[in-house]
DRENDO-1510 file (C-alpha; in Angstrom, 1 decimal, always signed):
<recs>
REC; n; res; u; v; w
REC; 1; UNK; -14.4; -3.9; -23.3 .
REC; 2; UNK; -12.6; -1.0; -21.7 .
REC; 3; UNK; -9.6; +0.9; -23.0 .
REC; 4; UNK; -7.1; +1.4; -20.2 .
REC; 5; UNK; -6.8; +4.9; -18.7 .
REC; 6; UNK; -4.4; +5.6; -15.8 .
REC; 7; UNK; -6.9; +8.1; -14.5 .
REC; 8; UNK; -9.6; +5.4; -14.1 .
REC; 9; UNK; -11.7; +5.8; -11.0 .
REC; 10; UNK; -14.4; +3.2; -11.7 .
REC; 11; UNK; -13.8; +1.5; -8.3 .
REC; 12; UNK; -14.5; +4.1; -5.5 .
REC; 13; UNK; -12.8; +2.1; -2.8 .
REC; 14; UNK; -9.6; +1.7; -4.8 .
REC; 15; UNK; -9.6; +5.2; -6.0 .
REC; 16; UNK; -10.0; +6.6; -2.5 .
REC; 17; UNK; -7.3; +4.3; -1.2 .
REC; 18; UNK; -4.9; +5.5; -3.9 .
REC; 19; UNK; -5.7; +9.1; -2.9 .
REC; 20; UNK; -4.7; +8.3; +0.6 .
REC; 21; UNK; -1.5; +6.5; -0.5 .
REC; 22; UNK; -0.4; +9.5; -2.5 .
REC; 23; UNK; -0.8; +11.7; +0.5 .
REC; 24; UNK; +1.3; +9.4; +2.6 .
REC; 25; UNK; +3.9; +8.6; -0.1 .
REC; 26; UNK; +4.0; +11.7; -2.4 .
REC; 27; UNK; +6.9; +10.1; -4.4 .
REC; 28; UNK; +4.9; +7.0; -5.2 .
REC; 29; UNK; +3.2; +6.5; -8.6 .
REC; 30; UNK; -0.1; +5.5; -6.8 .
REC; 31; UNK; -2.3; +5.3; -9.9 .
REC; 32; UNK; -3.7; +2.5; -12.0 .
REC; 33; UNK; -0.7; +0.6; -13.4 .
REC; 34; UNK; -0.5; +0.0; -17.2 .
REC; 35; UNK; +0.7; -3.2; -18.8 .
REC; 36; UNK; +4.4; -3.6; -19.7 .
REC; 37; UNK; +5.6; -5.0; -23.0 .
REC; 38; UNK; +4.7; -4.8; -26.7 .
REC; 39; UNK; +1.1; -5.2; -27.6 .
REC; 40; UNK; +1.8; -7.8; -30.3 .
REC; 41; UNK; +3.5; -10.2; -27.9 .
REC; 42; UNK; +2.5; -13.9; -28.0 .
REC; 43; UNK; +3.1; -14.4; -24.2 .
REC; 44; UNK; +0.9; -12.5; -21.7 .
REC; 45; UNK; +1.5; -12.8; -18.0 .
REC; 46; UNK; -1.5; -11.9; -15.7 .
REC; 47; UNK; -0.8; -11.2; -12.1 .
REC; 48; UNK; -3.1; -10.2; -9.3 .
REC; 49; UNK; -2.7; -6.5; -8.5 .
REC; 50; UNK; +0.1; -3.9; -7.9 .
REC; 51; UNK; +2.0; -4.3; -4.7 .
REC; 52; UNK; +2.2; -1.3; -2.3 .
REC; 53; UNK; +6.0; -0.9; -2.6 .
REC; 54; UNK; +6.4; -2.5; -5.9 .
REC; 55; UNK; +4.3; -1.5; -9.0 .
REC; 56; UNK; +2.3; +1.0; -6.9 .
REC; 57; UNK; +5.6; +2.8; -6.2 .
REC; 58; UNK; +7.4; +2.4; -9.6 .
REC; 59; UNK; +4.5; +2.4; -12.0 .
REC; 60; UNK; +5.6; -0.8; -13.7 .
REC; 61; UNK; +4.1; -4.2; -13.1 .
REC; 62; UNK; +6.2; -6.4; -10.7 .
REC; 63; UNK; +8.9; -3.8; -10.3 .
REC; 64; UNK; +10.1; -3.2; -6.7 .
REC; 65; UNK; +9.1; -6.2; -4.7 .
REC; 66; UNK; +10.2; -9.8; -4.2 .
REC; 67; UNK; +7.7; -11.2; -6.7 .
REC; 68; UNK; +9.2; -9.1; -9.5 .
REC; 69; UNK; +12.7; -10.3; -8.7 .
REC; 70; UNK; +11.6; -13.9; -9.3 .
REC; 71; UNK; +9.4; -13.0; -12.3 .
REC; 72; UNK; +11.9; -11.0; -14.2 .
REC; 73; UNK; +14.8; -13.3; -13.4 .
REC; 74; UNK; +12.8; -16.2; -14.8 .
REC; 75; UNK; +11.6; -14.5; -18.0 .
REC; 76; UNK; +15.1; -13.3; -18.6 .
REC; 77; UNK; +16.4; -16.9; -18.2 .
REC; 78; UNK; +14.2; -17.9; -21.2 .
REC; 79; UNK; +15.0; -14.9; -23.4 .
REC; 80; UNK; +11.8; -12.9; -22.8 .
REC; 81; UNK; +13.6; -10.0; -21.1 .
REC; 82; UNK; +16.8; -8.1; -21.7 .
REC; 83; UNK; +17.7; -8.1; -18.0 .
REC; 84; UNK; +16.9; -10.0; -14.9 .
REC; 85; UNK; +16.9; -6.7; -12.9 .
REC; 86; UNK; +13.6; -4.9; -12.7 .
REC; 87; UNK; +15.1; -1.9; -10.9 .
REC; 88; UNK; +18.0; +0.5; -11.6 .
REC; 89; UNK; +20.7; +1.5; -9.0 .
REC; 90; UNK; +18.4; +4.2; -7.6 .
REC; 91; UNK; +15.6; +1.7; -7.0 .
REC; 92; UNK; +13.4; +2.9; -9.8 .
REC; 93; UNK; +12.0; +0.9; -12.7 .
REC; 94; UNK; +14.9; -0.1; -14.8 .
REC; 95; UNK; +14.8; +2.1; -18.0 .
REC; 96; UNK; +16.9; -0.3; -20.0 .
REC; 97; UNK; +14.8; -3.3; -19.3 .
REC; 98; UNK; +12.9; -4.5; -22.4 .
REC; 99; UNK; +10.6; -7.5; -22.8 .
REC; 100; UNK; +10.8; -9.6; -26.0 .
REC; 101; UNK; +7.7; -11.4; -27.1 .
REC; 102; UNK; +6.2; -11.0; -23.6 .
REC; 103; UNK; +3.8; -8.6; -21.9 .
REC; 104; UNK; +2.9; -8.3; -18.2 .
REC; 105; UNK; -0.4; -7.1; -16.7 .
REC; 106; UNK; -2.6; -7.6; -13.7 .
REC; 107; UNK; -6.2; -8.7; -13.1 .
REC; 108; UNK; -6.7; -5.5; -11.1 .
REC; 109; UNK; -4.8; -2.4; -12.1 .
REC; 110; UNK; -5.0; -0.5; -8.7 .
REC; 111; UNK; -3.4; -1.3; -5.4 .
REC; 112; UNK; -6.1; -2.9; -3.2 .
REC; 113; UNK; -6.1; -2.5; +0.6 .
REC; 114; UNK; -4.3; -5.4; +2.2 .
REC; 115; UNK; -3.6; -6.8; -1.3 .
REC; 116; UNK; -7.2; -8.1; -1.4 .
REC; 117; UNK; -9.4; -6.8; -4.2 .
REC; 118; UNK; -13.2; -7.2; -3.8 .
REC; 119; UNK; -15.1; -9.4; -6.3 .
REC; 120; UNK; -16.9; -6.4; -7.8 .
REC; 121; UNK; -13.5; -4.6; -8.3 .
REC; 122; UNK; -12.2; -7.7; -10.1 .
REC; 123; UNK; -15.3; -7.7; -12.3 .
REC; 124; UNK; -15.1; -3.9; -13.0 .
REC; 125; UNK; -11.4; -4.2; -14.0 .
REC; 126; UNK; -12.0; -7.3; -16.1 .
REC; 127; UNK; -12.7; -5.2; -19.2 .
REC; 128; UNK; -9.0; -4.3; -19.2 .
REC; 129; UNK; -8.1; -8.0; -19.1 .
REC; 130; UNK; -10.4; -8.5; -22.1 .
REC; 131; UNK; -8.7; -5.7; -23.9 .
REC; 132; UNK; -5.3; -7.4; -23.3 .
REC; 133; UNK; -6.5; -10.8; -24.5 .
REC; 134; UNK; -8.1; -9.3; -27.6 .
REC; 135; UNK; -4.8; -8.0; -28.7 .
REC; 136; UNK; -3.0; -11.4; -28.5 .
REC; 137; UNK; -2.0; -13.0; -31.9 .
REC; 138; UNK; -3.5; -16.4; -32.6 .
REC; 139; UNK; -1.8; -19.3; -30.7 .
REC; 140; UNK; -0.6; -17.1; -27.9 .
REC; 141; UNK; +0.2; -18.3; -24.4 .
REC; 142; UNK; -1.3; -16.7; -21.2 .
REC; 143; UNK; +0.3; -17.3; -17.8 .
REC; 144; UNK; -2.0; -16.8; -14.8 .
REC; 145; UNK; -0.3; -16.2; -11.5 .
REC; 146; UNK; -2.7; -17.6; -9.0 .
REC; 147; UNK; -6.4; -18.4; -8.9 .
REC; 148; UNK; -7.7; -14.9; -9.2 .
REC; 149; UNK; -5.7; -14.2; -12.3 .
REC; 150; UNK; -6.8; -17.5; -13.7 .
REC; 151; UNK; -10.4; -16.8; -13.1 .
REC; 152; UNK; -10.0; -13.2; -14.5 .
REC; 153; UNK; -8.8; -14.6; -17.8 .
REC; 154; UNK; -11.8; -17.0; -18.0 .
REC; 155; UNK; -14.2; -14.2; -17.1 .
REC; 156; UNK; -12.8; -12.0; -19.8 .
REC; 157; UNK; -13.3; -14.8; -22.3 .
REC; 158; UNK; -16.7; -15.6; -21.0 .
REC; 159; UNK; -15.7; -19.2; -20.2 .
REC; 160; UNK; -17.0; -21.3; -17.3 .
REC; 161; UNK; -14.6; -21.6; -14.3 .
REC; 162; UNK; -15.8; -25.2; -13.8 .
REC; 163; UNK; -14.5; -26.2; -17.2 .
REC; 164; UNK; -10.9; -25.1; -16.5 .
REC; 165; UNK; -9.7; -25.8; -13.0 .
REC; 166; UNK; -6.7; -23.9; -11.6 .
REC; 167; UNK; -3.7; -26.0; -10.7 .
REC; 168; UNK; +0.0; -25.2; -10.6 .
REC; 169; UNK; +1.6; -26.4; -13.8 .
REC; 170; UNK; -1.8; -27.0; -15.5 .
REC; 171; UNK; -2.2; -26.2; -19.2 .
REC; 172; UNK; -5.6; -25.4; -20.8 .
REC; 173; UNK; -6.4; -25.2; -24.5 .
REC; 174; UNK; -9.0; -22.5; -24.7 .
REC; 175; UNK; -11.7; -22.4; -27.4 .
REC; 176; UNK; -10.3; -19.2; -29.0 .
REC; 177; UNK; -7.0; -20.7; -29.8 .
REC; 178; UNK; -5.1; -19.4; -26.7 .
REC; 179; UNK; -3.4; -21.7; -24.3 .
REC; 180; UNK; -3.6; -20.9; -20.6 .
REC; 181; UNK; -0.8; -21.9; -18.3 .
REC; 182; UNK; -1.2; -21.8; -14.5 .
REC; 183; UNK; +1.3; -21.1; -11.8 .
REC; 184; UNK; +1.1; -20.2; -8.1 .
REC; 185; UNK; +1.7; -16.5; -7.7 .
REC; 186; UNK; +5.4; -15.7; -7.3 .
REC; 187; UNK; +4.8; -13.9; -4.0 .
REC; 188; UNK; +7.2; -13.9; -1.1 .
REC; 189; UNK; +4.7; -15.8; +1.0 .
REC; 190; UNK; +4.4; -18.6; -1.5 .
REC; 191; UNK; +8.2; -18.9; -1.9 .
REC; 192; UNK; +9.0; -18.7; +1.8 .
REC; 193; UNK; +6.5; -21.4; +2.6 .
REC; 194; UNK; +8.0; -23.5; -0.2 .
REC; 195; UNK; +4.6; -23.7; -1.9 .
REC; 196; UNK; +6.4; -22.4; -4.9 .
REC; 197; UNK; +10.1; -22.9; -5.6 .
REC; 198; UNK; +12.2; -21.1; -8.2 .
REC; 199; UNK; +12.5; -24.4; -10.1 .
REC; 200; UNK; +8.7; -24.8; -10.1 .
REC; 201; UNK; +8.1; -21.3; -11.4 .
REC; 202; UNK; +10.8; -21.5; -14.0 .
REC; 203; UNK; +9.4; -24.9; -15.2 .
REC; 204; UNK; +6.1; -23.3; -16.2 .
REC; 205; UNK; +7.9; -20.5; -18.1 .
REC; 206; UNK; +10.1; -23.1; -19.7 .
REC; 207; UNK; +7.0; -25.0; -20.9 .
REC; 208; UNK; +5.6; -21.8; -22.3 .
REC; 209; UNK; +8.9; -21.1; -24.2 .
REC; 210; UNK; +8.7; -24.7; -25.7 .
REC; 211; UNK; +5.1; -24.2; -26.6 .
REC; 212; UNK; +5.7; -21.0; -28.5 .
REC; 213; UNK; +8.8; -22.5; -30.1 .
REC; 214; UNK; +6.8; -25.4; -31.5 .
REC; 215; UNK; +4.2; -23.1; -32.9 .
REC; 216; UNK; +6.9; -21.1; -34.7 .
REC; 217; UNK; +8.7; -24.2; -36.0 .
</recs>
């Protein structure tokens, strides 16, 4: 298990790419992006990787791109965020935004070229996913945004992919007491092609909210 460090350079290709991005965009964060939200939260959202002009620019997961607008709008609707706005008026990460009982991370912490991390980079970064999962209280919910995030969660828990197939809206009871909820990634591509609608995405978060409420009742 790894302990997250924003100066991580374990993946040479990603580290070199971030060096290049910092030269081209000196005002961008362009470092491995840490998780956002309290560590004792019972709801962990796992995305793919920082976006070029989103988290890679602002330093906060899902802040600055279309995916973040849908994600934060949806978690705010169900009471997991203090605001639906991930950015402030200046276009930076909203300093007043707080998550409540929710934490957001990525399967890969560095911006990958063309938004496509290589398998070895996913494996290398998986120790950080394991660190996040180890902090979750018993009975917590994990939301995987897309197949890569889904598989990263299983890898971190040393579970077989074949035993827990990804599918939008699927719900998996894991051996360690966690429940894994799947959703298509809330990317602009998925929403523009109607593969994922706002209603479909919100329905998954609504199911998670109900799940957590039943556990607390």
